[in-house]
Phi, psi and omega in degrees: 000136182283147178274153180294156179294161180303125178087359180245129181251154175287141177291146178284169178299322179295319179294319179296318178296320179296316179297316180297319179294318178298320179295320178295316180293318179299319178295319178296319178297316180296318179296317180291320181290337181294343177301326180297316182285327177296315179298317179298313183295315182288335174294320177293321176299316177301320179296317178296318178299319179295318181294329180274358178084013179296149183263016180232161174206159178275140177287351183281347187284185183257141174293327178304313183290329177294324177294314178300318179301315182295317180293317181294324180298324179282347182270356178085208186292327177294331179292331180296316180294315178297323178301312180296319181293309183295314180291330174296320177294317179299315179296322180297326177298317179291328175294322176296319176301316178300313182301314182281329178295320180289344174267013175069034177270110184300323182301325181293319177299310184294315181293316180296317179291323177297316178295323179291327174296313177301319179297319177297323178294324175298315179296326177296321177299326179271005178058037175267076190293327179295317177293323177296318178297319178296320177304317178299316179296314181297320178295322176299315181294320177295321182295333177294327175289319178300322179291339181279344182301311178294328178296315179296323178297316178297319179296320178295320176295320179297320179295320180291324181274343184080019179236163177242130178271134180282352183275003181284000000 
């Protein structure tokens, strides 16, 4: 086995465990935050499907965009442009939530999940129970990322202090 270079030390078992734990938590945060961008993308796909007259849609999309699609469809050709603009803005908001959530900003998680709950309530009013059920699943997956924020904070503090907390 080669010896470390001059001035470089081998990491201790505690440091290695801390690094491995941080990597697992970081991966969980990225996976959970990706729900925001998936929802945004599939909402736009649903809008395009609606504009082309397709008879299908993804349950992953947003009720907000479905309402915009319905109103725009009845407005004719001018409605298509407005549909793309309005739904693009709605999708961009969810992309912003994704961007800040993956940077561990708690407000982005809370605001994004809150907006998604409101969206689920809209779908419930329209009795789209399959989409409501998916909203519940996606919110559960997002909440697992939200729960990881304090764990990551403890790991970062442990790294700064050189200690590992057993409560992680």
